[in-house]
C-alpha positions in Angstrom: 0.1 -6.3 5.1 0.4 -2.7 4.0 3.6 -2.3 5.9 5.0 -5.4 4.1 4.0 -3.9 0.8 5.9 -0.7 1.6 9.0 -2.7 2.4 8.7 -5.0 -0.6 8.3 -2.0 -2.9 12.0 -1.1 -2.3 13.0 -4.4 -3.8 11.0 -4.3 -7.0 12.6 -4.0 -10.4 9.6 -4.1 -12.8 6.6 -1.8 -13.3 4.4 -5.0 -13.3 5.7 -5.8 -9.8 4.9 -2.3 -8.5 1.5 -2.4 -10.2 0.7 -5.7 -8.4 1.8 -4.2 -5.1 -0.4 -1.1 -5.6 -3.3 -3.3 -6.6 -3.0 -5.4 -3.5 -2.7 -2.2 -1.3 -5.9 -0.9 -2.8 -7.7 -4.3 -2.2 -6.5 -4.3 1.4 -7.6 -0.7 1.9 -11.0 -1.3 0.4 -11.6 -4.4 2.6 -10.6 -2.4 5.7 -12.9 0.4 4.8 -15.8 -2.0 4.6 -15.1 -3.7 7.9 -13.5 -1.2 10.2 -16.0 0.8 12.2 -13.7 2.7 14.6 -12.6 6.1 13.2 -9.1 5.6 14.7 -8.7 2.2 13.0 -9.8 3.7 9.7 -7.3 6.5 10.1 -4.5 4.0 10.8 -5.6 2.0 7.7 -5.5 5.1 5.5 -2.2 6.2 6.8 -0.7 2.8 6.2 -2.2 2.8 2.7 -0.7 6.2 1.8 2.7 5.0 3.0 2.5 1.9 1.0 1.5 3.8 -2.2 4.2 6.3 -1.6 6.8 3.5 -1.3 5.6 1.9 -4.5 5.7 5.3 -6.4 9.1 6.1 -4.9 10.5 2.8 -6.1 9.3 3.6 -9.6 11.0 7.0 -9.5 14.3 5.6 -8.3 14.6 3.4 -11.4 
């Protein structure tokens, strides 16, 4: 899901769209942190989260 958010971010036009994507990325990350017990899985989650947020923020800067 976080990879999908990163891809979708490139196609957003409105700040509200980017805010919704960032909110969902945070929700996904929080759920993963609650349920993932393996450190490697948590690292993958956080890496994907950072990439998704960077994509959302990059889309905002490219406007």
